[in-house]
PyMOL CGO cylinders between C-alpha atoms (Angstrom):
from pymol import cmd
from pymol.cgo import CYLINDER

trace = [
    CYLINDER, -30.56, -68.65, 84.45, -29.70, -67.99, 80.77, 0.3, 1, 1, 1, 1, 1, 1,
    CYLINDER, -29.70, -67.99, 80.77, -31.61, -69.72, 78.04, 0.3, 1, 1, 1, 1, 1, 1,
    CYLINDER, -31.61, -69.72, 78.04, -29.70, -72.64, 76.46, 0.3, 1, 1, 1, 1, 1, 1,
    CYLINDER, -29.70, -72.64, 76.46, -29.91, -71.12, 72.98, 0.3, 1, 1, 1, 1, 1, 1,
    CYLINDER, -29.91, -71.12, 72.98, -26.93, -70.65, 70.72, 0.3, 1, 1, 1, 1, 1, 1,
    CYLINDER, -26.93, -70.65, 70.72, -26.48, -67.69, 68.41, 0.3, 1, 1, 1, 1, 1, 1,
    CYLINDER, -26.48, -67.69, 68.41, -27.82, -69.61, 65.40, 0.3, 1, 1, 1, 1, 1, 1,
    CYLINDER, -27.82, -69.61, 65.40, -30.96, -70.55, 67.34, 0.3, 1, 1, 1, 1, 1, 1,
    CYLINDER, -30.96, -70.55, 67.34, -31.62, -66.89, 68.11, 0.3, 1, 1, 1, 1, 1, 1,
    CYLINDER, -31.62, -66.89, 68.11, -31.12, -66.04, 64.44, 0.3, 1, 1, 1, 1, 1, 1,
    CYLINDER, -31.12, -66.04, 64.44, -33.54, -68.79, 63.40, 0.3, 1, 1, 1, 1, 1, 1,
    CYLINDER, -33.54, -68.79, 63.40, -36.08, -67.61, 65.96, 0.3, 1, 1, 1, 1, 1, 1,
    CYLINDER, -36.08, -67.61, 65.96, -35.88, -64.04, 64.66, 0.3, 1, 1, 1, 1, 1, 1,
    CYLINDER, -35.88, -64.04, 64.66, -35.98, -65.35, 61.06, 0.3, 1, 1, 1, 1, 1, 1,
    CYLINDER, -35.98, -65.35, 61.06, -39.16, -67.28, 61.87, 0.3, 1, 1, 1, 1, 1, 1,
    CYLINDER, -39.16, -67.28, 61.87, -41.10, -64.38, 63.36, 0.3, 1, 1, 1, 1, 1, 1,
    CYLINDER, -41.10, -64.38, 63.36, -39.85, -61.78, 60.88, 0.3, 1, 1, 1, 1, 1, 1,
    CYLINDER, -39.85, -61.78, 60.88, -41.00, -63.92, 57.96, 0.3, 1, 1, 1, 1, 1, 1,
    CYLINDER, -41.00, -63.92, 57.96, -44.32, -64.76, 59.62, 0.3, 1, 1, 1, 1, 1, 1,
    CYLINDER, -44.32, -64.76, 59.62, -45.24, -61.23, 60.65, 0.3, 1, 1, 1, 1, 1, 1,
    CYLINDER, -45.24, -61.23, 60.65, -43.69, -59.78, 57.51, 0.3, 1, 1, 1, 1, 1, 1,
    CYLINDER, -43.69, -59.78, 57.51, -45.72, -62.02, 55.24, 0.3, 1, 1, 1, 1, 1, 1,
    CYLINDER, -45.72, -62.02, 55.24, -48.97, -61.19, 57.05, 0.3, 1, 1, 1, 1, 1, 1,
    CYLINDER, -48.97, -61.19, 57.05, -48.25, -57.49, 56.57, 0.3, 1, 1, 1, 1, 1, 1,
    CYLINDER, -48.25, -57.49, 56.57, -47.16, -57.99, 52.97, 0.3, 1, 1, 1, 1, 1, 1,
    CYLINDER, -47.16, -57.99, 52.97, -50.28, -59.99, 52.11, 0.3, 1, 1, 1, 1, 1, 1,
    CYLINDER, -50.28, -59.99, 52.11, -52.53, -57.29, 53.59, 0.3, 1, 1, 1, 1, 1, 1,
    CYLINDER, -52.53, -57.29, 53.59, -50.86, -54.48, 51.63, 0.3, 1, 1, 1, 1, 1, 1,
    CYLINDER, -50.86, -54.48, 51.63, -50.24, -56.41, 48.42, 0.3, 1, 1, 1, 1, 1, 1,
    CYLINDER, -50.24, -56.41, 48.42, -53.86, -57.56, 48.24, 0.3, 1, 1, 1, 1, 1, 1,
    CYLINDER, -53.86, -57.56, 48.24, -54.91, -53.93, 47.76, 0.3, 1, 1, 1, 1, 1, 1,
    CYLINDER, -54.91, -53.93, 47.76, -52.68, -53.53, 44.71, 0.3, 1, 1, 1, 1, 1, 1,
    CYLINDER, -52.68, -53.53, 44.71, -53.18, -56.78, 42.82, 0.3, 1, 1, 1, 1, 1, 1,
    CYLINDER, -53.18, -56.78, 42.82, -55.72, -59.63, 42.67, 0.3, 1, 1, 1, 1, 1, 1,
    CYLINDER, -55.72, -59.63, 42.67, -55.50, -62.18, 45.47, 0.3, 1, 1, 1, 1, 1, 1,
    CYLINDER, -55.50, -62.18, 45.47, -57.68, -64.92, 46.88, 0.3, 1, 1, 1, 1, 1, 1,
    CYLINDER, -57.68, -64.92, 46.88, -58.58, -62.63, 49.74, 0.3, 1, 1, 1, 1, 1, 1,
    CYLINDER, -58.58, -62.63, 49.74, -59.68, -59.70, 47.56, 0.3, 1, 1, 1, 1, 1, 1,
    CYLINDER, -59.68, -59.70, 47.56, -61.60, -61.92, 45.15, 0.3, 1, 1, 1, 1, 1, 1,
    CYLINDER, -61.60, -61.92, 45.15, -63.42, -63.71, 47.94, 0.3, 1, 1, 1, 1, 1, 1,
    CYLINDER, -63.42, -63.71, 47.94, -64.30, -60.38, 49.57, 0.3, 1, 1, 1, 1, 1, 1,
    CYLINDER, -64.30, -60.38, 49.57, -65.84, -59.28, 46.26, 0.3, 1, 1, 1, 1, 1, 1,
    CYLINDER, -65.84, -59.28, 46.26, -67.83, -62.50, 46.09, 0.3, 1, 1, 1, 1, 1, 1,
    CYLINDER, -67.83, -62.50, 46.09, -69.01, -62.04, 49.69, 0.3, 1, 1, 1, 1, 1, 1,
    CYLINDER, -69.01, -62.04, 49.69, -70.26, -58.57, 48.80, 0.3, 1, 1, 1, 1, 1, 1,
    CYLINDER, -70.26, -58.57, 48.80, -72.12, -60.03, 45.82, 0.3, 1, 1, 1, 1, 1, 1,
    CYLINDER, -72.12, -60.03, 45.82, -73.50, -62.83, 47.99, 0.3, 1, 1, 1, 1, 1, 1,
    CYLINDER, -73.50, -62.83, 47.99, -74.87, -60.48, 50.63, 0.3, 1, 1, 1, 1, 1, 1,
    CYLINDER, -74.87, -60.48, 50.63, -76.34, -58.17, 47.99, 0.3, 1, 1, 1, 1, 1, 1,
    CYLINDER, -76.34, -58.17, 47.99, -78.17, -61.11, 46.45, 0.3, 1, 1, 1, 1, 1, 1,
    CYLINDER, -78.17, -61.11, 46.45, -79.22, -62.30, 49.90, 0.3, 1, 1, 1, 1, 1, 1,
    CYLINDER, -79.22, -62.30, 49.90, -80.79, -58.93, 50.66, 0.3, 1, 1, 1, 1, 1, 1,
    CYLINDER, -80.79, -58.93, 50.66, -82.84, -59.22, 47.46, 0.3, 1, 1, 1, 1, 1, 1,
    CYLINDER, -82.84, -59.22, 47.46, -84.22, -62.68, 48.32, 0.3, 1, 1, 1, 1, 1, 1,
    CYLINDER, -84.22, -62.68, 48.32, -87.30, -63.41, 50.36, 0.3, 1, 1, 1, 1, 1, 1,
    CYLINDER, -87.30, -63.41, 50.36, -86.20, -66.88, 51.48, 0.3, 1, 1, 1, 1, 1, 1,
    CYLINDER, -86.20, -66.88, 51.48, -82.74, -66.99, 53.12, 0.3, 1, 1, 1, 1, 1, 1,
    CYLINDER, -82.74, -66.99, 53.12, -82.59, -70.49, 54.59, 0.3, 1, 1, 1, 1, 1, 1,
    CYLINDER, -82.59, -70.49, 54.59, -79.93, -71.51, 52.08, 0.3, 1, 1, 1, 1, 1, 1,
    CYLINDER, -79.93, -71.51, 52.08, -77.73, -68.60, 53.15, 0.3, 1, 1, 1, 1, 1, 1,
    CYLINDER, -77.73, -68.60, 53.15, -77.96, -69.64, 56.78, 0.3, 1, 1, 1, 1, 1, 1,
    CYLINDER, -77.96, -69.64, 56.78, -76.93, -73.17, 55.77, 0.3, 1, 1, 1, 1, 1, 1,
    CYLINDER, -76.93, -73.17, 55.77, -73.88, -71.79, 53.99, 0.3, 1, 1, 1, 1, 1, 1,
    CYLINDER, -73.88, -71.79, 53.99, -72.86, -69.81, 57.08, 0.3, 1, 1, 1, 1, 1, 1,
    CYLINDER, -72.86, -69.81, 57.08, -73.35, -72.94, 59.20, 0.3, 1, 1, 1, 1, 1, 1,
    CYLINDER, -73.35, -72.94, 59.20, -71.05, -74.91, 56.90, 0.3, 1, 1, 1, 1, 1, 1,
    CYLINDER, -71.05, -74.91, 56.90, -68.43, -72.16, 57.10, 0.3, 1, 1, 1, 1, 1, 1,
    CYLINDER, -68.43, -72.16, 57.10, -68.56, -72.05, 60.89, 0.3, 1, 1, 1, 1, 1, 1,
    CYLINDER, -68.56, -72.05, 60.89, -68.20, -75.85, 61.01, 0.3, 1, 1, 1, 1, 1, 1,
    CYLINDER, -68.20, -75.85, 61.01, -64.69, -75.45, 59.63, 0.3, 1, 1, 1, 1, 1, 1,
    CYLINDER, -64.69, -75.45, 59.63, -63.75, -73.10, 62.48, 0.3, 1, 1, 1, 1, 1, 1,
    CYLINDER, -63.75, -73.10, 62.48, -65.31, -75.49, 65.00, 0.3, 1, 1, 1, 1, 1, 1,
    CYLINDER, -65.31, -75.49, 65.00, -63.36, -78.44, 63.63, 0.3, 1, 1, 1, 1, 1, 1,
    CYLINDER, -63.36, -78.44, 63.63, -60.01, -76.68, 63.73, 0.3, 1, 1, 1, 1, 1, 1,
    CYLINDER, -60.01, -76.68, 63.73, -60.66, -75.18, 67.18, 0.3, 1, 1, 1, 1, 1, 1,
    CYLINDER, -60.66, -75.18, 67.18, -61.41, -78.66, 68.55, 0.3, 1, 1, 1, 1, 1, 1,
    CYLINDER, -61.41, -78.66, 68.55, -58.39, -80.16, 66.79, 0.3, 1, 1, 1, 1, 1, 1,
    CYLINDER, -58.39, -80.16, 66.79, -56.15, -77.41, 68.13, 0.3, 1, 1, 1, 1, 1, 1,
    CYLINDER, -56.15, -77.41, 68.13, -57.26, -78.16, 71.68, 0.3, 1, 1, 1, 1, 1, 1,
    CYLINDER, -57.26, -78.16, 71.68, -56.25, -81.80, 71.21, 0.3, 1, 1, 1, 1, 1, 1,
    CYLINDER, -56.25, -81.80, 71.21, -52.86, -80.73, 69.87, 0.3, 1, 1, 1, 1, 1, 1,
    CYLINDER, -52.86, -80.73, 69.87, -52.36, -78.39, 72.82, 0.3, 1, 1, 1, 1, 1, 1,
    CYLINDER, -52.36, -78.39, 72.82, -53.15, -81.20, 75.20, 0.3, 1, 1, 1, 1, 1, 1,
    CYLINDER, -53.15, -81.20, 75.20, -50.57, -83.41, 73.53, 0.3, 1, 1, 1, 1, 1, 1,
    CYLINDER, -50.57, -83.41, 73.53, -47.91, -80.69, 73.61, 0.3, 1, 1, 1, 1, 1, 1,
    CYLINDER, -47.91, -80.69, 73.61, -48.49, -79.98, 77.28, 0.3, 1, 1, 1, 1, 1, 1,
    CYLINDER, -48.49, -79.98, 77.28, -48.21, -83.69, 78.00, 0.3, 1, 1, 1, 1, 1, 1,
    CYLINDER, -48.21, -83.69, 78.00, -44.85, -83.74, 76.19, 0.3, 1, 1, 1, 1, 1, 1,
    CYLINDER, -44.85, -83.74, 76.19, -43.46, -81.20, 78.65, 0.3, 1, 1, 1, 1, 1, 1,
    CYLINDER, -43.46, -81.20, 78.65, -43.48, -83.91, 81.28, 0.3, 1, 1, 1, 1, 1, 1,
    CYLINDER, -43.48, -83.91, 81.28, -41.56, -86.37, 79.11, 0.3, 1, 1, 1, 1, 1, 1,
    CYLINDER, -41.56, -86.37, 79.11, -38.90, -84.18, 77.54, 0.3, 1, 1, 1, 1, 1, 1,
    CYLINDER, -38.90, -84.18, 77.54, -36.20, -86.81, 77.98, 0.3, 1, 1, 1, 1, 1, 1,
    CYLINDER, -36.20, -86.81, 77.98, -38.18, -89.32, 75.93, 0.3, 1, 1, 1, 1, 1, 1,
    CYLINDER, -38.18, -89.32, 75.93, -38.87, -86.72, 73.22, 0.3, 1, 1, 1, 1, 1, 1,
    CYLINDER, -38.87, -86.72, 73.22, -35.17, -85.92, 73.01, 0.3, 1, 1, 1, 1, 1, 1,
    CYLINDER, -35.17, -85.92, 73.01, -34.19, -89.58, 72.76, 0.3, 1, 1, 1, 1, 1, 1,
    CYLINDER, -34.19, -89.58, 72.76, -36.63, -90.16, 69.89, 0.3, 1, 1, 1, 1, 1, 1,
    CYLINDER, -36.63, -90.16, 69.89, -35.70, -86.99, 67.99, 0.3, 1, 1, 1, 1, 1, 1,
    CYLINDER, -35.70, -86.99, 67.99, -31.99, -87.66, 68.36, 0.3, 1, 1, 1, 1, 1, 1,
    CYLINDER, -31.99, -87.66, 68.36, -32.44, -90.76, 66.21, 0.3, 1, 1, 1, 1, 1, 1,
    CYLINDER, -32.44, -90.76, 66.21, -33.35, -88.51, 63.25, 0.3, 1, 1, 1, 1, 1, 1,
    CYLINDER, -33.35, -88.51, 63.25, -30.66, -87.27, 60.86, 0.3, 1, 1, 1, 1, 1, 1,
    CYLINDER, -30.66, -87.27, 60.86, -29.15, -83.76, 61.22, 0.3, 1, 1, 1, 1, 1, 1,
    CYLINDER, -29.15, -83.76, 61.22, -30.37, -83.51, 64.82, 0.3, 1, 1, 1, 1, 1, 1,
    CYLINDER, -30.37, -83.51, 64.82, -28.11, -81.77, 67.32, 0.3, 1, 1, 1, 1, 1, 1,
    CYLINDER, -28.11, -81.77, 67.32, -27.90, -82.66, 71.00, 0.3, 1, 1, 1, 1, 1, 1,
    CYLINDER, -27.90, -82.66, 71.00, -28.95, -80.06, 73.57, 0.3, 1, 1, 1, 1, 1, 1,
    CYLINDER, -28.95, -80.06, 73.57, -29.87, -79.76, 77.25, 0.3, 1, 1, 1, 1, 1, 1,
    CYLINDER, -29.87, -79.76, 77.25, -33.31, -80.77, 78.44, 0.3, 1, 1, 1, 1, 1, 1,
    CYLINDER, -33.31, -80.77, 78.44, -34.44, -77.15, 78.80, 0.3, 1, 1, 1, 1, 1, 1,
    CYLINDER, -34.44, -77.15, 78.80, -33.60, -76.67, 75.13, 0.3, 1, 1, 1, 1, 1, 1,
    CYLINDER, -33.60, -76.67, 75.13, -36.28, -79.20, 74.15, 0.3, 1, 1, 1, 1, 1, 1,
    CYLINDER, -36.28, -79.20, 74.15, -38.76, -77.57, 76.54, 0.3, 1, 1, 1, 1, 1, 1,
    CYLINDER, -38.76, -77.57, 76.54, -38.33, -74.25, 74.73, 0.3, 1, 1, 1, 1, 1, 1,
    CYLINDER, -38.33, -74.25, 74.73, -39.09, -75.88, 71.39, 0.3, 1, 1, 1, 1, 1, 1,
    CYLINDER, -39.09, -75.88, 71.39, -42.26, -77.48, 72.75, 0.3, 1, 1, 1, 1, 1, 1,
    CYLINDER, -42.26, -77.48, 72.75, -43.32, -74.19, 74.35, 0.3, 1, 1, 1, 1, 1, 1,
    CYLINDER, -43.32, -74.19, 74.35, -42.88, -72.43, 71.01, 0.3, 1, 1, 1, 1, 1, 1,
    CYLINDER, -42.88, -72.43, 71.01, -45.20, -74.91, 69.34, 0.3, 1, 1, 1, 1, 1, 1,
    CYLINDER, -45.20, -74.91, 69.34, -47.65, -74.56, 72.22, 0.3, 1, 1, 1, 1, 1, 1,
    CYLINDER, -47.65, -74.56, 72.22, -47.68, -70.77, 71.80, 0.3, 1, 1, 1, 1, 1, 1,
    CYLINDER, -47.68, -70.77, 71.80, -48.32, -71.07, 68.07, 0.3, 1, 1, 1, 1, 1, 1,
    CYLINDER, -48.32, -71.07, 68.07, -51.26, -73.42, 68.54, 0.3, 1, 1, 1, 1, 1, 1,
    CYLINDER, -51.26, -73.42, 68.54, -52.67, -71.24, 71.32, 0.3, 1, 1, 1, 1, 1, 1,
    CYLINDER, -52.67, -71.24, 71.32, -52.62, -68.35, 68.85, 0.3, 1, 1, 1, 1, 1, 1,
    CYLINDER, -52.62, -68.35, 68.85, -54.37, -70.55, 66.28, 0.3, 1, 1, 1, 1, 1, 1,
    CYLINDER, -54.37, -70.55, 66.28, -57.01, -71.58, 68.83, 0.3, 1, 1, 1, 1, 1, 1,
    CYLINDER, -57.01, -71.58, 68.83, -57.92, -67.97, 69.60, 0.3, 1, 1, 1, 1, 1, 1,
    CYLINDER, -57.92, -67.97, 69.60, -58.11, -67.16, 65.88, 0.3, 1, 1, 1, 1, 1, 1,
    CYLINDER, -58.11, -67.16, 65.88, -60.40, -70.12, 65.13, 0.3, 1, 1, 1, 1, 1, 1,
    CYLINDER, -60.40, -70.12, 65.13, -62.73, -69.42, 68.07, 0.3, 1, 1, 1, 1, 1, 1,
    CYLINDER, -62.73, -69.42, 68.07, -62.94, -65.74, 67.12, 0.3, 1, 1, 1, 1, 1, 1,
    CYLINDER, -62.94, -65.74, 67.12, -63.73, -66.76, 63.55, 0.3, 1, 1, 1, 1, 1, 1,
    CYLINDER, -63.73, -66.76, 63.55, -66.49, -68.99, 64.89, 0.3, 1, 1, 1, 1, 1, 1,
    CYLINDER, -66.49, -68.99, 64.89, -68.01, -66.13, 66.86, 0.3, 1, 1, 1, 1, 1, 1,
    CYLINDER, -68.01, -66.13, 66.86, -67.86, -63.81, 63.86, 0.3, 1, 1, 1, 1, 1, 1,
    CYLINDER, -67.86, -63.81, 63.86, -69.67, -66.35, 61.71, 0.3, 1, 1, 1, 1, 1, 1,
    CYLINDER, -69.67, -66.35, 61.71, -72.34, -66.54, 64.42, 0.3, 1, 1, 1, 1, 1, 1,
    CYLINDER, -72.34, -66.54, 64.42, -72.60, -62.74, 64.39, 0.3, 1, 1, 1, 1, 1, 1,
    CYLINDER, -72.60, -62.74, 64.39, -73.01, -62.85, 60.63, 0.3, 1, 1, 1, 1, 1, 1,
    CYLINDER, -73.01, -62.85, 60.63, -75.78, -65.46, 61.00, 0.3, 1, 1, 1, 1, 1, 1,
    CYLINDER, -75.78, -65.46, 61.00, -77.62, -63.15, 63.38, 0.3, 1, 1, 1, 1, 1, 1,
    CYLINDER, -77.62, -63.15, 63.38, -77.21, -60.28, 60.91, 0.3, 1, 1, 1, 1, 1, 1,
    CYLINDER, -77.21, -60.28, 60.91, -78.70, -62.44, 58.16, 0.3, 1, 1, 1, 1, 1, 1,
    CYLINDER, -78.70, -62.44, 58.16, -81.58, -63.33, 60.47, 0.3, 1, 1, 1, 1, 1, 1,
    CYLINDER, -81.58, -63.33, 60.47, -82.19, -59.62, 61.05, 0.3, 1, 1, 1, 1, 1, 1,
    CYLINDER, -82.19, -59.62, 61.05, -81.72, -58.59, 57.41, 0.3, 1, 1, 1, 1, 1, 1,
    CYLINDER, -81.72, -58.59, 57.41, -84.22, -56.05, 56.07, 0.3, 1, 1, 1, 1, 1, 1,
    CYLINDER, -84.22, -56.05, 56.07, -87.10, -57.38, 53.96, 0.3, 1, 1, 1, 1, 1, 1,
    CYLINDER, -87.10, -57.38, 53.96, -86.34, -57.97, 50.29, 0.3, 1, 1, 1, 1, 1, 1,
    CYLINDER, -86.34, -57.97, 50.29, -88.81, -55.26, 49.25, 0.3, 1, 1, 1, 1, 1, 1,
    CYLINDER, -88.81, -55.26, 49.25, -87.40, -52.57, 51.54, 0.3, 1, 1, 1, 1, 1, 1,
    CYLINDER, -87.40, -52.57, 51.54, -85.49, -49.44, 50.50, 0.3, 1, 1, 1, 1, 1, 1,
    CYLINDER, -85.49, -49.44, 50.50, -82.54, -50.37, 48.18, 0.3, 1, 1, 1, 1, 1, 1,
    CYLINDER, -82.54, -50.37, 48.18, -80.18, -48.07, 50.06, 0.3, 1, 1, 1, 1, 1, 1,
    CYLINDER, -80.18, -48.07, 50.06, -80.95, -49.85, 53.32, 0.3, 1, 1, 1, 1, 1, 1,
    CYLINDER, -80.95, -49.85, 53.32, -80.41, -53.24, 51.71, 0.3, 1, 1, 1, 1, 1, 1,
    CYLINDER, -80.41, -53.24, 51.71, -77.09, -52.07, 50.24, 0.3, 1, 1, 1, 1, 1, 1,
    CYLINDER, -77.09, -52.07, 50.24, -75.95, -50.85, 53.66, 0.3, 1, 1, 1, 1, 1, 1,
    CYLINDER, -75.95, -50.85, 53.66, -76.85, -54.21, 55.21, 0.3, 1, 1, 1, 1, 1, 1,
    CYLINDER, -76.85, -54.21, 55.21, -75.02, -56.10, 52.46, 0.3, 1, 1, 1, 1, 1, 1,
    CYLINDER, -75.02, -56.10, 52.46, -71.87, -54.05, 53.03, 0.3, 1, 1, 1, 1, 1, 1,
    CYLINDER, -71.87, -54.05, 53.03, -71.85, -54.61, 56.80, 0.3, 1, 1, 1, 1, 1, 1,
    CYLINDER, -71.85, -54.61, 56.80, -72.69, -58.32, 56.51, 0.3, 1, 1, 1, 1, 1, 1,
    CYLINDER, -72.69, -58.32, 56.51, -70.01, -58.88, 53.88, 0.3, 1, 1, 1, 1, 1, 1,
    CYLINDER, -70.01, -58.88, 53.88, -67.44, -57.09, 56.05, 0.3, 1, 1, 1, 1, 1, 1,
    CYLINDER, -67.44, -57.09, 56.05, -68.35, -59.25, 59.05, 0.3, 1, 1, 1, 1, 1, 1,
    CYLINDER, -68.35, -59.25, 59.05, -68.09, -62.43, 56.98, 0.3, 1, 1, 1, 1, 1, 1,
    CYLINDER, -68.09, -62.43, 56.98, -64.77, -61.19, 55.61, 0.3, 1, 1, 1, 1, 1, 1,
    CYLINDER, -64.77, -61.19, 55.61, -63.41, -60.64, 59.13, 0.3, 1, 1, 1, 1, 1, 1,
    CYLINDER, -63.41, -60.64, 59.13, -64.48, -64.17, 60.08, 0.3, 1, 1, 1, 1, 1, 1,
    CYLINDER, -64.48, -64.17, 60.08, -62.74, -65.60, 57.03, 0.3, 1, 1, 1, 1, 1, 1,
    CYLINDER, -62.74, -65.60, 57.03, -59.59, -63.57, 57.72, 0.3, 1, 1, 1, 1, 1, 1,
    CYLINDER, -59.59, -63.57, 57.72, -59.43, -64.81, 61.30, 0.3, 1, 1, 1, 1, 1, 1,
    CYLINDER, -59.43, -64.81, 61.30, -59.85, -68.38, 60.04, 0.3, 1, 1, 1, 1, 1, 1,
    CYLINDER, -59.85, -68.38, 60.04, -57.13, -67.78, 57.48, 0.3, 1, 1, 1, 1, 1, 1,
    CYLINDER, -57.13, -67.78, 57.48, -54.75, -66.53, 60.18, 0.3, 1, 1, 1, 1, 1, 1,
    CYLINDER, -54.75, -66.53, 60.18, -55.42, -69.69, 62.15, 0.3, 1, 1, 1, 1, 1, 1,
    CYLINDER, -55.42, -69.69, 62.15, -54.55, -71.82, 59.12, 0.3, 1, 1, 1, 1, 1, 1,
    CYLINDER, -54.55, -71.82, 59.12, -51.36, -69.82, 58.59, 0.3, 1, 1, 1, 1, 1, 1,
    CYLINDER, -51.36, -69.82, 58.59, -50.41, -70.63, 62.17, 0.3, 1, 1, 1, 1, 1, 1,
    CYLINDER, -50.41, -70.63, 62.17, -50.70, -74.33, 61.31, 0.3, 1, 1, 1, 1, 1, 1,
    CYLINDER, -50.70, -74.33, 61.31, -48.37, -73.85, 58.34, 0.3, 1, 1, 1, 1, 1, 1,
    CYLINDER, -48.37, -73.85, 58.34, -45.79, -72.06, 60.46, 0.3, 1, 1, 1, 1, 1, 1,
    CYLINDER, -45.79, -72.06, 60.46, -46.16, -74.64, 63.23, 0.3, 1, 1, 1, 1, 1, 1,
    CYLINDER, -46.16, -74.64, 63.23, -45.09, -77.28, 60.71, 0.3, 1, 1, 1, 1, 1, 1,
    CYLINDER, -45.09, -77.28, 60.71, -42.04, -75.15, 59.96, 0.3, 1, 1, 1, 1, 1, 1,
    CYLINDER, -42.04, -75.15, 59.96, -41.32, -74.77, 63.69, 0.3, 1, 1, 1, 1, 1, 1,
    CYLINDER, -41.32, -74.77, 63.69, -41.25, -78.56, 64.00, 0.3, 1, 1, 1, 1, 1, 1,
    CYLINDER, -41.25, -78.56, 64.00, -38.03, -78.49, 62.00, 0.3, 1, 1, 1, 1, 1, 1,
    CYLINDER, -38.03, -78.49, 62.00, -36.31, -76.78, 64.92, 0.3, 1, 1, 1, 1, 1, 1,
    CYLINDER, -36.31, -76.78, 64.92, -36.23, -80.24, 66.53, 0.3, 1, 1, 1, 1, 1, 1,
    CYLINDER, -36.23, -80.24, 66.53, -33.70, -81.14, 63.82, 0.3, 1, 1, 1, 1, 1, 1,
    CYLINDER, -33.70, -81.14, 63.82, -31.59, -77.98, 63.74, 0.3, 1, 1, 1, 1, 1, 1,
    CYLINDER, -31.59, -77.98, 63.74, -31.81, -74.23, 63.19, 0.3, 1, 1, 1, 1, 1, 1,
    CYLINDER, -31.81, -74.23, 63.19, -30.73, -74.35, 59.54, 0.3, 1, 1, 1, 1, 1, 1,
    CYLINDER, -30.73, -74.35, 59.54, -33.52, -76.74, 58.58, 0.3, 1, 1, 1, 1, 1, 1,
    CYLINDER, -33.52, -76.74, 58.58, -35.97, -74.56, 60.52, 0.3, 1, 1, 1, 1, 1, 1,
    CYLINDER, -35.97, -74.56, 60.52, -35.01, -71.44, 58.56, 0.3, 1, 1, 1, 1, 1, 1,
    CYLINDER, -35.01, -71.44, 58.56, -35.28, -73.28, 55.26, 0.3, 1, 1, 1, 1, 1, 1,
    CYLINDER, -35.28, -73.28, 55.26, -38.70, -74.69, 56.24, 0.3, 1, 1, 1, 1, 1, 1,
    CYLINDER, -38.70, -74.69, 56.24, -39.90, -71.20, 57.25, 0.3, 1, 1, 1, 1, 1, 1,
    CYLINDER, -39.90, -71.20, 57.25, -38.89, -69.75, 53.88, 0.3, 1, 1, 1, 1, 1, 1,
    CYLINDER, -38.89, -69.75, 53.88, -40.55, -72.66, 52.09, 0.3, 1, 1, 1, 1, 1, 1,
    CYLINDER, -40.55, -72.66, 52.09, -43.82, -72.11, 53.98, 0.3, 1, 1, 1, 1, 1, 1,
    CYLINDER, -43.82, -72.11, 53.98, -43.83, -68.41, 53.08, 0.3, 1, 1, 1, 1, 1, 1,
    CYLINDER, -43.83, -68.41, 53.08, -43.25, -69.28, 49.43, 0.3, 1, 1, 1, 1, 1, 1,
    CYLINDER, -43.25, -69.28, 49.43, -46.16, -71.75, 49.44, 0.3, 1, 1, 1, 1, 1, 1,
    CYLINDER, -46.16, -71.75, 49.44, -48.47, -69.22, 51.10, 0.3, 1, 1, 1, 1, 1, 1,
    CYLINDER, -48.47, -69.22, 51.10, -47.52, -66.56, 48.56, 0.3, 1, 1, 1, 1, 1, 1,
    CYLINDER, -47.52, -66.56, 48.56, -48.03, -68.86, 45.57, 0.3, 1, 1, 1, 1, 1, 1,
    CYLINDER, -48.03, -68.86, 45.57, -51.42, -69.98, 46.82, 0.3, 1, 1, 1, 1, 1, 1,
    CYLINDER, -51.42, -69.98, 46.82, -52.58, -66.47, 47.67, 0.3, 1, 1, 1, 1, 1, 1,
    CYLINDER, -52.58, -66.47, 47.67, -51.33, -64.60, 44.60, 0.3, 1, 1, 1, 1, 1, 1,
    CYLINDER, -51.33, -64.60, 44.60, -50.32, -67.13, 41.93, 0.3, 1, 1, 1, 1, 1, 1,
    CYLINDER, -50.32, -67.13, 41.93, -52.60, -70.14, 42.35, 0.3, 1, 1, 1, 1, 1, 1,
    CYLINDER, -52.60, -70.14, 42.35, -54.79, -71.76, 39.73, 0.3, 1, 1, 1, 1, 1, 1,
    CYLINDER, -54.79, -71.76, 39.73, -57.76, -71.16, 42.03, 0.3, 1, 1, 1, 1, 1, 1,
    CYLINDER, -57.76, -71.16, 42.03, -57.12, -67.41, 41.77, 0.3, 1, 1, 1, 1, 1, 1,
    CYLINDER, -57.12, -67.41, 41.77, -57.01, -67.66, 37.98, 0.3, 1, 1, 1, 1, 1, 1,
    CYLINDER, -57.01, -67.66, 37.98, -60.41, -69.35, 38.01, 0.3, 1, 1, 1, 1, 1, 1,
    CYLINDER, -60.41, -69.35, 38.01, -61.85, -66.70, 40.32, 0.3, 1, 1, 1, 1, 1, 1,
    CYLINDER, -61.85, -66.70, 40.32, -60.46, -63.94, 38.12, 0.3, 1, 1, 1, 1, 1, 1,
    CYLINDER, -60.46, -63.94, 38.12, -62.31, -65.42, 35.17, 0.3, 1, 1, 1, 1, 1, 1,
    CYLINDER, -62.31, -65.42, 35.17, -65.61, -65.22, 37.08, 0.3, 1, 1, 1, 1, 1, 1,
    CYLINDER, -65.61, -65.22, 37.08, -65.34, -61.47, 37.59, 0.3, 1, 1, 1, 1, 1, 1,
]
cmd.load_cgo(trace, "trace")
């Protein structure tokens, strides 16, 4: 049975994923050529782990890692609640459609059409859940690495090697967390599909613009650049 999607819906769907995947790729490549929040934070993580390796007492560093992992735990738990709500909506599609149809610019469609929209949101939040839980595990790995860090008076080369590996692990955890947050941004854009495909495409472009400005043109980045 063919999917109840019109040509414009397919265009909007392709637009959504091309912009999402394209921005992720662009941010990865562009961060190597110019300052970004990601590159600056990676530099600070390297400095942090180098200082950590030179300290005898590292309880404060463990507390920082605990605070960072709490963010991943919070979003993972929240995402599970959202997934539960979305799955519950699949059983009441007719009610969802009746409520959404009261909004302006909304176009009528068959019941299966609304199911597809809910399933898209469900897929996005499932992706976010896996990213947040993986981030949580990586922060735990980093905590174990800090617990097994070489003594502060050991060979400098060994401490530098530890600092590099620990900073890379913390950076991977932060990147996974960041990808989960991006999924939330794009999920908000996907909500606009409940109105119509044109609004969805505009919302997707707007989200990409916001992500770019925050990553490469934000005031926070200017402050971090001044600390280098």
